[in-house]
N, CA, C and O atoms as CSV, one atom per row, in Angstrom:
chain,resi,resn,atom,element,x,y,z
A,1,MET,N,N,94.515,101.875,78.566
A,1,MET,CA,C,94.158,101.643,79.956
A,1,MET,C,C,94.662,102.811,80.804
A,1,MET,O,O,95.730,103.365,80.540
A,2,ILE,N,N,93.900,103.173,81.805
A,2,ILE,CA,C,94.263,104.270,82.702
A,2,ILE,C,C,94.891,103.690,83.964
A,2,ILE,O,O,94.393,102.715,84.528
A,3,TYR,N,N,95.986,104.299,84.397
A,3,TYR,CA,C,96.697,103.855,85.596
A,3,TYR,C,C,96.763,105.011,86.592
A,3,TYR,O,O,97.746,105.753,86.599
A,4,PRO,N,N,95.746,105.181,87.428
A,4,PRO,CA,C,95.797,106.264,88.418
A,4,PRO,C,C,96.995,106.082,89.346
A,4,PRO,O,O,97.270,104.977,89.813
A,5,ARG,N,N,97.699,107.176,89.604
A,5,ARG,CA,C,98.897,107.089,90.435
A,5,ARG,C,C,99.176,108.427,91.096
A,5,ARG,O,O,98.734,109.486,90.651
A,6,LEU,N,N,99.933,108.325,92.184
A,6,LEU,CA,C,100.340,109.500,92.936
A,6,LEU,C,C,101.779,109.292,93.370
A,6,LEU,O,O,102.133,108.227,93.876
A,7,VAL,N,N,102.605,110.304,93.174
A,7,VAL,CA,C,104.003,110.248,93.588
A,7,VAL,C,C,104.163,111.067,94.863
A,7,VAL,O,O,103.731,112.218,94.935
A,8,ILE,N,N,104.788,110.460,95.864
A,8,ILE,CA,C,105.107,111.159,97.105
A,8,ILE,C,C,106.589,111.515,97.031
A,8,ILE,O,O,107.445,110.632,97.052
A,9,ALA,N,N,106.887,112.799,96.944
A,9,ALA,CA,C,108.270,113.256,96.805
A,9,ALA,C,C,108.585,114.264,97.898
A,9,ALA,O,O,107.690,114.797,98.554
A,10,GLY,N,N,109.867,114.513,98.077
A,10,GLY,CA,C,110.296,115.471,99.087
A,10,GLY,C,C,111.490,116.268,98.613
A,10,GLY,O,O,111.983,116.083,97.501
A,11,THR,N,N,111.941,117.148,99.467
A,11,THR,CA,C,113.090,117.987,99.133
A,11,THR,C,C,114.415,117.283,99.389
A,11,THR,O,O,115.431,117.621,98.782
A,12,HIS,N,N,114.402,116.298,100.293
A,12,HIS,CA,C,115.608,115.532,100.610
A,12,HIS,C,C,115.215,114.334,101.478
A,12,HIS,O,O,114.042,114.161,101.807
A,13,SER,N,N,116.182,113.524,101.840
A,13,SER,CA,C,115.917,112.372,102.709
A,13,SER,C,C,115.522,112.845,104.103
A,13,SER,O,O,115.938,113.912,104.555
A,14,GLY,N,N,114.720,112.038,104.769
A,14,GLY,CA,C,114.365,112.330,106.154
A,14,GLY,C,C,113.258,113.344,106.350
A,14,GLY,O,O,113.083,113.855,107.456
A,15,VAL,N,N,112.502,113.650,105.297
A,15,VAL,CA,C,111.446,114.655,105.437
A,15,VAL,C,C,110.055,114.048,105.646
A,15,VAL,O,O,109.070,114.780,105.740
A,16,GLY,N,N,109.969,112.716,105.718
A,16,GLY,CA,C,108.690,112.082,106.016
A,16,GLY,C,C,107.984,111.415,104.852
A,16,GLY,O,O,106.795,111.111,104.947
A,17,LYS,N,N,108.688,111.183,103.758
A,17,LYS,CA,C,108.052,110.541,102.600
A,17,LYS,C,C,107.482,109.169,102.961
A,17,LYS,O,O,106.362,108.836,102.576
A,18,THR,N,N,108.250,108.385,103.694
A,18,THR,CA,C,107.791,107.040,104.048
A,18,THR,C,C,106.593,107.106,104.985
A,18,THR,O,O,105.645,106.337,104.826
A,19,THR,N,N,106.619,108.001,105.946
A,19,THR,CA,C,105.495,108.146,106.876
A,19,THR,C,C,104.220,108.522,106.131
A,19,THR,O,O,103.166,107.929,106.358
A,20,VAL,N,N,104.317,109.498,105.250
A,20,VAL,CA,C,103.150,109.925,104.466
A,20,VAL,C,C,102.682,108.794,103.558
A,20,VAL,O,O,101.483,108.540,103.437
A,21,THR,N,N,103.628,108.120,102.924
A,21,THR,CA,C,103.283,107.016,102.024
A,21,THR,C,C,102.553,105.913,102.769
A,21,THR,O,O,101.517,105.436,102.305
A,22,LEU,N,N,103.077,105.501,103.917
A,22,LEU,CA,C,102.442,104.422,104.682
A,22,LEU,C,C,101.049,104.819,105.158
A,22,LEU,O,O,100.127,104.004,105.128
A,23,ALA,N,N,100.891,106.057,105.594
A,23,ALA,CA,C,99.572,106.528,106.037
A,23,ALA,C,C,98.582,106.524,104.875
A,23,ALA,O,O,97.431,106.117,105.031
A,24,LEU,N,N,99.030,106.969,103.732
A,24,LEU,CA,C,98.172,106.998,102.548
A,24,LEU,C,C,97.810,105.584,102.089
A,24,LEU,O,O,96.655,105.308,101.763
A,25,LEU,N,N,98.795,104.698,102.068
A,25,LEU,CA,C,98.534,103.302,101.698
A,25,LEU,C,C,97.497,102.678,102.633
A,25,LEU,O,O,96.559,102.020,102.184
A,26,ALA,N,N,97.678,102.892,103.934
A,26,ALA,CA,C,96.755,102.320,104.924
A,26,ALA,C,C,95.354,102.900,104.774
A,26,ALA,O,O,94.367,102.166,104.833
A,27,ALA,N,N,95.264,104.207,104.580
A,27,ALA,CA,C,93.954,104.852,104.452
A,27,ALA,C,C,93.210,104.360,103.208
A,27,ALA,O,O,92.009,104.098,103.261
A,28,LEU,N,N,93.921,104.237,102.106
A,28,LEU,CA,C,93.285,103.766,100.874
A,28,LEU,C,C,92.859,102.305,100.989
A,28,LEU,O,O,91.775,101.931,100.541
A,29,LYS,N,N,93.711,101.490,101.587
A,29,LYS,CA,C,93.353,100.079,101.759
A,29,LYS,C,C,92.144,99.945,102.685
A,29,LYS,O,O,91.247,99.138,102.437
A,30,GLU,N,N,92.129,100.735,103.742
A,30,GLU,CA,C,91.009,100.703,104.687
A,30,GLU,C,C,89.689,101.073,104.008
A,30,GLU,O,O,88.619,100.634,104.430
A,31,ARG,N,N,89.779,101.873,102.966
A,31,ARG,CA,C,88.584,102.275,102.219
A,31,ARG,C,C,88.244,101.288,101.100
A,31,ARG,O,O,87.379,101.557,100.266
A,32,GLY,N,N,88.926,100.157,101.090
A,32,GLY,CA,C,88.608,99.107,100.138
A,32,GLY,C,C,89.275,99.229,98.781
A,32,GLY,O,O,88.902,98.522,97.845
A,33,ARG,N,N,90.245,100.103,98.661
A,33,ARG,CA,C,90.948,100.273,97.385
A,33,ARG,C,C,92.054,99.232,97.236
A,33,ARG,O,O,92.701,98.851,98.211
A,34,ARG,N,N,92.258,98.787,96.018
A,34,ARG,CA,C,93.409,97.933,95.703
A,34,ARG,C,C,94.563,98.882,95.397
A,34,ARG,O,O,94.596,99.518,94.344
A,35,VAL,N,N,95.498,98.968,96.324
A,35,VAL,CA,C,96.586,99.936,96.229
A,35,VAL,C,C,97.880,99.210,95.891
A,35,VAL,O,O,98.283,98.280,96.589
A,36,GLN,N,N,98.527,99.644,94.812
A,36,GLN,CA,C,99.810,99.060,94.423
A,36,GLN,C,C,100.927,100.019,94.829
A,36,GLN,O,O,101.008,101.136,94.318
A,37,PRO,N,N,101.792,99.576,95.756
A,37,PRO,CA,C,102.897,100.446,96.169
A,37,PRO,C,C,104.144,100.255,95.305
A,37,PRO,O,O,104.411,99.170,94.787
A,38,PHE,N,N,104.891,101.343,95.171
A,38,PHE,CA,C,106.172,101.343,94.476
A,38,PHE,C,C,107.153,102.197,95.265
A,38,PHE,O,O,106.753,103.083,96.020
A,39,LYS,N,N,108.439,101.925,95.084
A,39,LYS,CA,C,109.504,102.732,95.671
A,39,LYS,C,C,110.511,103.044,94.580
A,39,LYS,O,O,110.961,102.149,93.864
A,40,VAL,N,N,110.865,104.316,94.455
A,40,VAL,CA,C,111.892,104.717,93.498
A,40,VAL,C,C,113.253,104.367,94.087
A,40,VAL,O,O,113.518,104.630,95.260
A,41,GLY,N,N,114.108,103.777,93.269
A,41,GLY,CA,C,115.471,103.478,93.692
A,41,GLY,C,C,115.650,102.072,94.216
A,41,GLY,O,O,114.694,101.301,94.308
A,42,PRO,N,N,116.894,101.741,94.563
A,42,PRO,CA,C,117.240,100.384,95.011
A,42,PRO,C,C,117.078,100.221,96.522
A,42,PRO,O,O,118.062,100.023,97.234
A,43,ASP,N,N,115.873,100.302,96.999
A,43,ASP,CA,C,115.588,100.239,98.433
A,43,ASP,C,C,114.829,98.951,98.720
A,43,ASP,O,O,113.956,98.568,97.941
A,44,PHE,N,N,115.142,98.278,99.817
A,44,PHE,CA,C,114.376,97.091,100.174
A,44,PHE,C,C,113.659,97.246,101.510
A,44,PHE,O,O,112.777,96.448,101.827
A,45,ILE,N,N,114.014,98.246,102.291
A,45,ILE,CA,C,113.373,98.427,103.598
A,45,ILE,C,C,111.978,99.029,103.437
A,45,ILE,O,O,110.998,98.456,103.912
A,46,ASP,N,N,111.882,100.176,102.773
A,46,ASP,CA,C,110.573,100.818,102.599
A,46,ASP,C,C,109.577,99.928,101.862
A,46,ASP,O,O,108.419,99.857,102.275
A,47,PRO,N,N,109.979,99.245,100.785
A,47,PRO,CA,C,109.018,98.354,100.122
A,47,PRO,C,C,108.482,97.252,101.043
A,47,PRO,O,O,107.340,96.819,100.890
A,48,GLY,N,N,109.289,96.805,101.985
A,48,GLY,CA,C,108.806,95.817,102.952
A,48,GLY,C,C,107.681,96.374,103.804
A,48,GLY,O,O,106.708,95.677,104.092
A,49,HIS,N,N,107.815,97.627,104.205
A,49,HIS,CA,C,106.741,98.288,104.966
A,49,HIS,C,C,105.503,98.471,104.092
A,49,HIS,O,O,104.379,98.243,104.538
A,50,HIS,N,N,105.717,98.884,102.848
A,50,HIS,CA,C,104.587,99.049,101.918
A,50,HIS,C,C,103.795,97.749,101.806
A,50,HIS,O,O,102.568,97.739,101.901
A,51,SER,N,N,104.527,96.653,101.602
A,51,SER,CA,C,103.877,95.348,101.426
A,51,SER,C,C,103.125,94.918,102.677
A,51,SER,O,O,102.041,94.342,102.589
A,52,ALA,N,N,103.705,95.199,103.842
A,52,ALA,CA,C,103.043,94.834,105.099
A,52,ALA,C,C,101.709,95.569,105.250
A,52,ALA,O,O,100.742,95.004,105.762
A,53,VAL,N,N,101.660,96.808,104.812
A,53,VAL,CA,C,100.440,97.610,104.942
A,53,VAL,C,C,99.390,97.208,103.908
A,53,VAL,O,O,98.205,97.121,104.229
A,54,THR,N,N,99.816,96.963,102.678
A,54,THR,CA,C,98.849,96.734,101.596
A,54,THR,C,C,98.547,95.268,101.321
A,54,THR,O,O,97.505,94.946,100.750
A,55,GLY,N,N,99.454,94.372,101.723
A,55,GLY,CA,C,99.285,92.969,101.369
A,55,GLY,C,C,99.665,92.682,99.926
A,55,GLY,O,O,99.417,91.586,99.421
A,56,ARG,N,N,100.261,93.655,99.265
A,56,ARG,CA,C,100.712,93.503,97.874
A,56,ARG,C,C,102.217,93.730,97.826
A,56,ARG,O,O,102.756,94.531,98.591
A,57,LEU,N,N,102.881,93.032,96.937
A,57,LEU,CA,C,104.324,93.182,96.792
A,57,LEU,C,C,104.653,94.569,96.246
A,57,LEU,O,O,104.209,94.938,95.158
A,58,SER,N,N,105.427,95.329,97.002
A,58,SER,CA,C,105.869,96.641,96.543
A,58,SER,C,C,107.008,96.443,95.550
A,58,SER,O,O,107.897,95.620,95.768
A,59,ARG,N,N,106.975,97.187,94.482
A,59,ARG,CA,C,107.975,97.055,93.415
A,59,ARG,C,C,108.919,98.249,93.415
A,59,ARG,O,O,108.517,99.376,93.704
A,60,ASN,N,N,110.170,97.989,93.090
A,60,ASN,CA,C,111.149,99.066,92.948
A,60,ASN,C,C,111.150,99.572,91.514
A,60,ASN,O,O,111.103,98.794,90.561
A,61,LEU,N,N,111.203,100.880,91.381
A,61,LEU,CA,C,111.341,101.534,90.083
A,61,LEU,C,C,112.670,102.280,90.119
A,61,LEU,O,O,112.750,103.398,90.628
A,62,ASP,N,N,113.688,101.667,89.586
A,62,ASP,CA,C,115.032,102.231,89.642
A,62,ASP,C,C,115.497,102.568,88.232
A,62,ASP,O,O,115.984,101.706,87.501
A,63,GLY,N,N,115.339,103.828,87.865
A,63,GLY,CA,C,115.677,104.272,86.518
A,63,GLY,C,C,117.133,104.091,86.148
A,63,GLY,O,O,117.459,103.900,84.977
A,64,TRP,N,N,118.011,104.150,87.135
A,64,TRP,CA,C,119.438,104.004,86.855
A,64,TRP,C,C,119.797,102.543,86.590
A,64,TRP,O,O,120.522,102.247,85.640
A,65,MET,N,N,119.297,101.629,87.420
A,65,MET,CA,C,119.646,100.214,87.265
A,65,MET,C,C,118.804,99.507,86.200
A,65,MET,O,O,119.313,98.660,85.467
A,66,LEU,N,N,117.535,99.851,86.116
A,66,LEU,CA,C,116.635,99.151,85.200
A,66,LEU,C,C,116.454,99.857,83.865
A,66,LEU,O,O,116.182,99.217,82.849
A,67,GLY,N,N,116.603,101.162,83.870
A,67,GLY,CA,C,116.332,101.941,82.666
A,67,GLY,C,C,114.850,102.244,82.540
A,67,GLY,O,O,114.023,101.579,83.164
A,68,PRO,N,N,114.513,103.235,81.746
A,68,PRO,CA,C,113.116,103.668,81.654
A,68,PRO,C,C,112.164,102.624,81.074
A,68,PRO,O,O,111.014,102.537,81.505
A,69,THR,N,N,112.617,101.844,80.119
A,69,THR,CA,C,111.729,100.852,79.495
A,69,THR,C,C,111.326,99.771,80.485
A,69,THR,O,O,110.149,99.426,80.580
A,70,VAL,N,N,112.288,99.236,81.221
A,70,VAL,CA,C,111.978,98.182,82.197
A,70,VAL,C,C,111.158,98.756,83.347
A,70,VAL,O,O,110.233,98.100,83.828
A,71,CYS,N,N,111.475,99.962,83.795
A,71,CYS,CA,C,110.672,100.593,84.855
A,71,CYS,C,C,109.216,100.705,84.417
A,71,CYS,O,O,108.304,100.407,85.188
A,72,ARG,N,N,109.009,101.131,83.195
A,72,ARG,CA,C,107.649,101.259,82.666
A,72,ARG,C,C,106.951,99.898,82.647
A,72,ARG,O,O,105.783,99.796,83.023
A,73,GLN,N,N,107.654,98.864,82.216
A,73,GLN,CA,C,107.070,97.516,82.176
A,73,GLN,C,C,106.714,97.024,83.578
A,73,GLN,O,O,105.637,96.465,83.791
A,74,VAL,N,N,107.619,97.233,84.530
A,74,VAL,CA,C,107.364,96.826,85.918
A,74,VAL,C,C,106.127,97.546,86.445
A,74,VAL,O,O,105.256,96.935,87.063
A,75,PHE,N,N,106.062,98.850,86.193
A,75,PHE,CA,C,104.917,99.629,86.664
A,75,PHE,C,C,103.613,99.131,86.041
A,75,PHE,O,O,102.644,98.869,86.753
A,76,LEU,N,N,103.589,99.001,84.733
A,76,LEU,CA,C,102.355,98.619,84.047
A,76,LEU,C,C,101.869,97.239,84.471
A,76,LEU,O,O,100.669,97.031,84.653
A,77,ARG,N,N,102.788,96.305,84.627
A,77,ARG,CA,C,102.408,94.955,85.043
A,77,ARG,C,C,101.823,94.950,86.456
A,77,ARG,O,O,100.770,94.360,86.701
A,78,ALA,N,N,102.513,95.609,87.373
A,78,ALA,CA,C,102.077,95.582,88.774
A,78,ALA,C,C,100.820,96.414,89.006
A,78,ALA,O,O,100.001,96.074,89.860
A,79,ALA,N,N,100.662,97.491,88.259
A,79,ALA,CA,C,99.535,98.402,88.472
A,79,ALA,C,C,98.269,97.988,87.730
A,79,ALA,O,O,97.212,98.586,87.933
A,80,ALA,N,N,98.362,96.985,86.882
A,80,ALA,CA,C,97.249,96.628,85.997
A,80,ALA,C,C,95.942,96.332,86.734
A,80,ALA,O,O,94.872,96.688,86.240
A,81,ASP,N,N,96.003,95.694,87.894
A,81,ASP,CA,C,94.766,95.345,88.599
A,81,ASP,C,C,94.525,96.214,89.835
A,81,ASP,O,O,93.692,95.881,90.679
A,82,ALA,N,N,95.243,97.309,89.939
A,82,ALA,CA,C,95.102,98.194,91.105
A,82,ALA,C,C,94.140,99.342,90.805
A,82,ALA,O,O,93.989,99.767,89.660
A,83,ASP,N,N,93.501,99.827,91.857
A,83,ASP,CA,C,92.664,101.019,91.729
A,83,ASP,C,C,93.527,102.271,91.648
A,83,ASP,O,O,93.187,103.235,90.962
A,84,ILE,N,N,94.647,102.237,92.359
A,84,ILE,CA,C,95.583,103.364,92.369
A,84,ILE,C,C,96.967,102.851,92.753
A,84,ILE,O,O,97.098,101.885,93.504
A,85,SER,N,N,97.979,103.501,92.236
A,85,SER,CA,C,99.360,103.193,92.601
A,85,SER,C,C,99.933,104.378,93.366
A,85,SER,O,O,99.726,105.534,92.998
A,86,ILE,N,N,100.652,104.071,94.428
A,86,ILE,CA,C,101.344,105.091,95.211
A,86,ILE,C,C,102.835,104.836,95.050
A,86,ILE,O,O,103.324,103.745,95.339
A,87,ILE,N,N,103.548,105.852,94.587
A,87,ILE,CA,C,104.977,105.738,94.311
A,87,ILE,C,C,105.736,106.616,95.299
A,87,ILE,O,O,105.633,107.842,95.263
A,88,GLU,N,N,106.494,105.979,96.175
A,88,GLU,CA,C,107.311,106.742,97.119
A,88,GLU,C,C,108.641,107.086,96.468
A,88,GLU,O,O,109.361,106.206,95.995
A,89,GLY,N,N,108.957,108.360,96.449
A,89,GLY,CA,C,110.190,108.831,95.834
A,89,GLY,C,C,111.423,108.490,96.646
A,89,GLY,O,O,111.347,107.945,97.747
A,90,VAL,N,N,112.559,108.831,96.065
A,90,VAL,CA,C,113.860,108.598,96.691
A,90,VAL,C,C,114.522,109.952,96.947
A,90,VAL,O,O,114.467,110.840,96.096
A,91,MET,N,N,115.131,110.107,98.087
A,91,MET,CA,C,115.852,111.337,98.454
A,91,MET,C,C,115.020,112.565,98.076
A,91,MET,O,O,113.820,112.604,98.348
A,92,GLY,N,N,115.650,113.572,97.449
A,92,GLY,CA,C,114.917,114.734,96.963
A,92,GLY,C,C,114.370,114.461,95.575
A,92,GLY,O,O,114.814,113.532,94.900
A,93,LEU,N,N,113.424,115.251,95.152
A,93,LEU,CA,C,112.748,115.037,93.876
A,93,LEU,C,C,113.716,114.896,92.704
A,93,LEU,O,O,113.507,114.059,91.826
A,94,PHE,N,N,114.765,115.704,92.683
A,94,PHE,CA,C,115.696,115.688,91.555
A,94,PHE,C,C,117.016,114.983,91.864
A,94,PHE,O,O,117.922,114.986,91.031
A,95,ASP,N,N,117.139,114.378,93.052
A,95,ASP,CA,C,118.368,113.667,93.418
A,95,ASP,C,C,118.390,112.300,92.753
A,95,ASP,O,O,117.418,111.548,92.821
A,96,GLY,N,N,119.509,111.987,92.110
A,96,GLY,CA,C,119.632,110.696,91.451
A,96,GLY,C,C,121.077,110.274,91.356
A,96,GLY,O,O,121.893,110.614,92.212
A,97,SER,N,N,121.388,109.538,90.321
A,97,SER,CA,C,122.739,109.004,90.161
A,97,SER,C,C,123.688,109.974,89.476
A,97,SER,O,O,124.889,109.718,89.404
A,98,SER,N,N,123.163,111.083,88.974
A,98,SER,CA,C,123.998,112.041,88.251
A,98,SER,C,C,123.785,113.448,88.796
A,98,SER,O,O,122.653,113.833,89.088
A,99,PRO,N,N,124.855,114.216,88.935
A,99,PRO,CA,C,124.690,115.593,89.400
A,99,PRO,C,C,124.195,116.550,88.307
A,99,PRO,O,O,123.848,117.694,88.602
A,100,VAL,N,N,124.162,116.096,87.067
A,100,VAL,CA,C,123.780,116.996,85.970
A,100,VAL,C,C,122.532,116.559,85.199
A,100,VAL,O,O,122.032,117.311,84.362
A,101,THR,N,N,122.024,115.355,85.472
A,101,THR,CA,C,120.796,114.902,84.813
A,101,THR,C,C,119.828,114.383,85.878
A,101,THR,O,O,120.169,114.320,87.059
A,102,GLU,N,N,118.641,114.017,85.458
A,102,GLU,CA,C,117.643,113.463,86.375
A,102,GLU,C,C,117.729,111.945,86.473
A,102,GLU,O,O,116.845,111.322,87.061
A,103,SER,N,N,118.757,111.343,85.919
A,103,SER,CA,C,118.907,109.890,85.905
A,103,SER,C,C,118.830,109.303,87.315
A,103,SER,O,O,119.561,109.720,88.214
A,104,GLY,N,N,117.945,108.343,87.491
A,104,GLY,CA,C,117.794,107.674,88.777
A,104,GLY,C,C,116.968,108.435,89.793
A,104,GLY,O,O,116.809,107.973,90.922
A,105,SER,N,N,116.442,109.584,89.424
A,105,SER,CA,C,115.687,110.406,90.376
A,105,SER,C,C,114.188,110.117,90.307
A,105,SER,O,O,113.701,109.468,89.381
A,106,THR,N,N,113.483,110.613,91.303
A,106,THR,CA,C,112.025,110.525,91.292
A,106,THR,C,C,111.473,111.307,90.105
A,106,THR,O,O,110.534,110.860,89.446
A,107,ALA,N,N,112.049,112.465,89.836
A,107,ALA,CA,C,111.569,113.304,88.733
A,107,ALA,C,C,111.680,112.593,87.389
A,107,ALA,O,O,110.853,112.805,86.502
A,108,GLU,N,N,112.698,111.750,87.238
A,108,GLU,CA,C,112.867,111.023,85.978
A,108,GLU,C,C,111.658,110.134,85.688
A,108,GLU,O,O,111.250,109.983,84.536
A,109,LEU,N,N,111.095,109.554,86.734
A,109,LEU,CA,C,109.953,108.659,86.534
A,109,LEU,C,C,108.698,109.439,86.256
A,109,LEU,O,O,107.635,108.849,86.062
């Protein structure tokens, strides 16, 4: 099965990832697409905005807390009936729970 997806990432926090993500979610929904939103990391505020725009429950993909296998399962389950998934990154692209690995980062996913 094919799972079309797009990751919105930035260089650091506060650069407009959420604004771009919400605009993209709204535009795709307005065009009749079934859009599945996701947020990297343990965030509950941004996913609430995602859900309000799309009418679908936004899921967290947290590589540090859930691990790669569970993140993959969460993604595949939620994205199965979507036309496209939009994944909003966390902090900077390579920022995560470790200063020496990509663990917990957007890049890890």
